[in-house]
C-alpha positions in Angstrom: 130.8 96.7 113.7 131.9 96.8 117.3 135.4 97.0 118.8 135.9 93.2 118.5 137.7 91.8 115.5 135.3 91.2 112.6 134.1 87.6 112.2 134.8 85.7 109.0 133.1 82.4 108.1 135.2 80.1 106.0 133.5 77.4 103.9 135.5 74.8 102.1 135.5 71.0 102.0 139.3 70.8 101.9 140.9 70.9 105.4 144.2 72.1 103.9 142.5 75.2 102.4 140.7 75.9 105.6 144.0 75.8 107.5 145.7 78.0 104.9 143.0 80.6 104.9 142.9 80.6 108.7 146.6 81.2 108.9 146.2 84.2 106.6 143.3 85.8 108.5 143.7 84.8 112.2 145.8 87.9 113.2 143.2 90.4 111.9 139.9 88.5 112.2 137.9 86.0 114.2 137.4 82.8 112.3 134.5 80.4 112.1 134.9 77.4 109.7 132.6 74.7 108.2 133.4 72.0 105.7 130.2 71.8 103.5 127.6 73.9 101.8 124.9 72.3 103.8 126.3 73.8 107.0 126.5 77.3 105.8 123.1 78.6 106.7 123.2 77.3 110.3 126.7 78.6 110.7 125.6 82.1 109.4 122.7 82.2 111.7 124.7 81.7 114.9 125.3 84.7 117.1 127.4 86.7 116.5 126.6 86.8 112.8 129.5 86.7 110.5 130.6 90.0 109.0 131.7 88.2 105.7 131.6 84.7 104.2 134.4 83.2 102.1 132.6 80.5 100.2 134.1 77.7 98.0 132.0 76.7 95.0 133.0 73.1 94.2 131.8 71.0 97.2 130.3 67.5 97.1 127.0 67.7 99.0 125.9 71.3 98.1 127.9 73.6 95.9 128.5 77.3 96.7 125.9 78.5 94.3 123.1 76.7 96.1 124.5 77.7 99.5 124.5 81.3 98.4 120.8 81.1 97.3 119.9 79.8 100.8 121.7 82.7 102.4 120.1 85.3 100.2 116.6 83.9 100.8 116.9 84.0 104.6 116.0 87.3 106.3 118.7 86.8 108.9 121.6 86.2 106.6 120.6 87.9 103.3 122.7 91.0 103.9 125.9 89.2 104.9 128.5 89.8 102.1 129.7 86.6 100.4 133.0 86.3 98.5 133.5 83.2 96.3 136.9 81.5 96.6 137.3 78.8 93.9 139.5 77.1 91.4 136.9 77.8 88.7 138.3 80.7 86.6 135.9 80.8 83.7 134.4 84.3 83.1 130.8 82.8 82.9 131.3 81.1 86.3 132.3 84.4 87.8 129.4 86.3 86.3 127.0 83.6 87.5 128.2 84.0 91.1 128.0 87.8 91.0 124.5 87.5 89.5 123.4 85.4 92.4 124.5 88.1 94.9 128.2 87.5 95.7 130.2 90.7 96.2 133.5 89.3 94.8 135.2 86.4 93.2 138.7 85.1 94.1 140.4 82.3 92.2 142.7 79.7 93.7 145.5 79.6 94.5 144.8 82.8 96.4 147.4 85.5 97.2 147.4 86.4 100.9 147.9 90.1 100.3 145.0 90.2 97.7 142.7 88.3 100.1 143.4 90.7 103.0 142.9 93.7 100.8 139.6 92.5 99.3 138.2 91.5 102.7 139.2 94.9 104.2 137.5 96.8 101.4 134.3 94.7 101.6 134.1 95.1 105.4 134.5 98.9 105.1 131.7 98.9 102.5 129.5 96.8 104.8 130.2 99.2 107.7 129.2 102.2 105.6 126.0 100.4 104.5 125.2 99.4 108.1 125.7 103.0 109.3 123.6 104.3 106.5 120.8 101.8 107.3 121.0 102.7 111.0 120.8 106.4 110.1 117.8 105.9 107.8 116.1 103.9 110.5 116.7 106.6 113.1 115.5 109.3 110.7 112.4 107.2 109.8 111.6 106.8 113.5 112.0 110.5 114.1 109.8 111.3 111.1 107.1 108.8 112.3 107.2 110.4 115.8 106.9 113.9 114.3 104.0 112.8 112.1 102.3 111.2 115.1 102.6 114.3 117.2 101.3 116.4 114.3 98.4 114.1 113.8 97.6 114.2 117.6 97.8 118.0 117.6 95.5 118.1 114.6 92.9 115.7 116.2 93.0 117.6 119.4 92.4 120.9 117.5 89.4 119.3 115.7 88.0 118.1 119.0 88.2 121.5 120.5 86.6 123.1 117.4 83.9 120.5 117.5 83.2 121.2 121.1 82.9 125.0 120.4 80.3 124.2 117.6 78.2 122.0 119.9 78.2 124.8 122.6 76.0 126.9 120.3 73.0 124.7 121.0 72.3 123.2 124.4 70.3 120.4 122.8 73.3 119.4 120.8 75.9 119.7 123.5 78.3 116.7 123.2 76.5 115.5 120.1 79.5 115.6 117.7 81.7 113.7 120.2 79.1 111.1 120.8 78.6 110.6 117.0 82.3 110.5 116.4 83.0 107.9 119.1 80.1 105.7 118.1 80.9 106.0 114.4 84.5 105.0 115.1 83.4 102.0 117.1 80.9 101.0 114.5 83.4 101.3 111.7 85.8 99.0 113.7 83.0 96.5 114.3 82.3 96.5 110.5 86.0 95.7 110.0 86.9 98.8 108.0 90.5 99.8 107.5 92.4 101.9 110.0 92.4 104.8 107.5 88.6 104.5 107.0 88.0 104.3 110.8 90.2 107.5 111.3 88.4 109.4 108.5 85.0 108.4 109.9 85.9 109.6 113.4 87.1 113.0 112.0 83.9 113.2 109.9 81.8 112.7 113.0 83.6 115.5 114.8 83.3 117.9 111.8 80.0 116.8 110.4 78.1 119.9 111.7 80.8 122.4 111.0 78.6 124.1 108.4 76.1 124.9 111.1 78.2 127.9 112.1 76.6 129.7 109.2 73.1 128.9 110.3 70.8 131.4 112.1 70.2 130.9 115.8 66.7 129.7 115.0 67.9 127.0 112.6 70.6 126.1 115.1 68.3 125.6 118.0 65.1 124.2 116.4 64.6 120.5 115.7 64.5 119.8 112.0 60.8 118.9 112.0 59.9 122.4 113.3 61.6 124.1 110.4 59.8 124.9 107.2 60.7 122.8 104.2 62.9 125.7 102.7 64.5 126.3 106.1 65.2 122.5 106.6 66.7 122.2 103.1 68.8 125.3 103.7 70.1 123.9 107.0 71.0 120.6 105.5 72.6 122.1 102.4 74.6 124.5 104.5 76.0 121.6 106.6 76.7 119.6 103.4 78.4 122.5 101.7 81.0 122.6 104.5 82.8 119.8 102.6 84.3 122.6 100.5 86.4 123.6 103.5 88.4 120.4 103.3 88.4 119.4 99.6 91.8 121.0 98.9 93.5 119.4 102.0 94.9 116.1 100.7 94.6 114.2 104.1 91.0 115.4 104.5 89.5 114.7 101.1 87.8 111.5 102.2 86.5 113.3 105.3 85.1 116.0 102.9 83.4 113.3 100.8 81.8 111.7 103.9 80.6 115.1 105.2 79.2 116.1 101.8 77.3 112.8 101.4 75.9 112.4 104.9 72.4 113.4 103.9 72.2 111.0 100.9 69.5 108.4 101.4 70.1 104.7 100.7 66.9 104.7 98.5 68.1 107.7 96.5 65.9 110.5 97.9 68.6 112.4 99.7 70.8 115.4 98.8 72.8 116.8 97.2 73.4 114.1 94.4 70.5 111.6 95.0 73.1 108.8 95.3 71.7 105.3 96.0 72.9 102.2 97.9 76.6 101.6 98.0 77.3 104.5 95.7 77.1 106.5 99.0 80.4 106.4 100.8 80.4 103.8 103.7 81.5 106.6 106.1 78.4 108.7 105.1 76.1 105.7 105.6 77.5 105.0 109.1 77.4 108.7 110.0 73.8 109.0 109.0 72.7 106.2 111.2 74.7 107.2 114.3 73.9 110.9 113.8 70.1 110.5 113.5 69.9 108.0 116.4 71.6 110.4 118.6 69.4 113.3 117.5 66.3 111.3 118.0 67.1 110.4 121.6 68.2 113.9 122.4 65.1 115.4 120.9 66.7 117.5 118.2 65.3 115.7 115.2 61.7 115.0 116.0 58.9 116.7 118.0 60.0 115.0 121.3 62.9 112.9 122.5 62.6 109.2 121.5 63.3 106.4 123.9 66.2 104.2 122.7 63.8 101.4 121.8 61.7 103.9 119.8 64.8 105.2 118.0 65.8 101.6 117.2 62.3 101.0 115.6 62.7 104.3 113.6 66.0 103.1 112.2 64.4 99.7 111.2 61.3 101.3 109.7 63.6 103.5 107.5 66.1 100.8 106.7 66.6 100.5 103.0 64.9 103.9 102.5 67.0 106.4 104.5 69.6 104.0 105.9 71.8 101.2 104.7 70.2 98.0 106.2 73.7 96.5 107.0 74.7 99.6 108.9 71.4 99.6 110.8 71.8 96.0 111.9 75.5 96.5 112.7 74.6 99.5 114.9 71.8 97.7 116.8 74.1 94.7 117.2 77.0 96.8 118.5 75.0 99.2 120.8 71.7 97.5 121.5 73.0 95.8 124.6 73.7 99.1 126.3 70.2 100.7 126.1 70.1 103.5 128.6 67.6 106.2 129.4 68.8 109.7 130.4 66.1 110.2 133.1 66.3 109.2 136.7 68.8 110.0 139.5 72.5 110.4 138.7 75.5 110.2 140.8 78.2 112.8 141.1 81.7 111.2 140.9 85.3 112.3 140.5 87.5 111.8 137.5 89.4 109.1 139.3 86.2 107.1 139.6 85.6 106.7 135.9 86.2 103.3 134.3 85.7 102.2 130.7 82.1 101.1 130.0 80.5 103.4 132.5 77.6 105.4 131.2 78.1 109.1 131.7 75.2 111.4 131.7 77.3 114.6 131.7 80.9 115.7 131.9 81.2 119.5 132.2 83.7 122.2 133.1 82.8 125.8 134.0 79.2 125.0 133.1 80.3 124.0 129.6 79.3 120.4 128.6 82.2 118.4 127.3 80.5 115.0 126.7 77.0 113.9 127.5 74.9 110.7 127.4 77.6 108.3 126.2 79.5 105.2 127.3 82.9 106.3 128.5 86.0 104.9 126.9 89.7 104.5 127.9 90.6 107.2 125.4 88.1 109.7 126.8 89.4 109.0 130.4 93.0 109.6 129.3 91.9 112.8 127.5 90.1 114.1 130.6 93.1 113.3 132.8 95.4 115.1 130.4 93.2 118.2 130.2 92.9 118.3 134.0 96.7 118.3 134.4 97.1 121.0 131.8 94.3 123.3 132.9 93.6 122.4 136.6 89.8 122.8 135.8 87.3 121.2 138.1 85.2 118.7 136.1 81.6 117.9 137.1 80.8 114.3 136.2 77.4 112.7 136.5 77.0 109.0 135.9 74.0 106.6 135.8 73.9 104.2 138.7 
């Protein structure tokens, strides 16, 4: 409540009772009065809202019980305390009113001192409740902000760690970020939940974390150039990285996606030979986005594929390696922006970047940050933030 007098709404069909109650209350409270149950809801919704309602039960057009039901079912008025004031003195009537949500029950003829005392008590209870609700809301907002900051810090840490992993192989520089961004965008296009989209994005960033245990040869060589045992070892090592996250509650789904990313839709993958939709949807998305990126970058086959060749590869292996729905969703989402990485590039400044621009390379101190991807508003904001914090000079090449 503020410094103004609390507002009491009086509801009674007898003018004499309204005048009597007004005389009792006018020195301590503001008064608003109506003469029928049908007017109660509108009167309670007027600003300022009443702090308490004194409601008669026996009224001709709508009794107090029905009026109270309307108040309790309305989100604006449901928390306004209601006290019945009535000539009905039967115990069952009083219980019925309290069961409907009334906070008290006064019988006529009322005693002024009792009315004032009861109103004072209920308004103090309401003030305590309002203060508690405000405190809970404030604490909830603070907790949500703290959780948001913690999540942002965690995601930034994952991005940094992902960047360090990609730096171990020039061919894969920027790979994890491209895969994460495209996987997130594809998950949104497929109308997955916000939680699934977030998990898939993190999975893209962390999908190759197991590669830190691979030999330099296995790191740098395209998979086709490895012997079968080396290839299986490389994939198994990457898959086994799921164990790093299994015991972290918030990353269990991420661990599952990482651990199943080399399962094949037709059942020939590893480690569990899962088939079809038994493979987590995040893993099915990750497989398509990851392999497409590695094909065009030249780290999966004997030579870099053109984008159209990579599309044909996905379609040839749709239903075998890849989920057909994910393949078609990927082509639908990204097929309009087919780009080739060869040709002249233009050196631009950070301020020149706009969402939708195709970036060939963003690097700092000869370290590649992102490469061969469509720039997003989020990445631009991220680069601006990093520039303010580090004052590094970013080299940015874009396709004309």
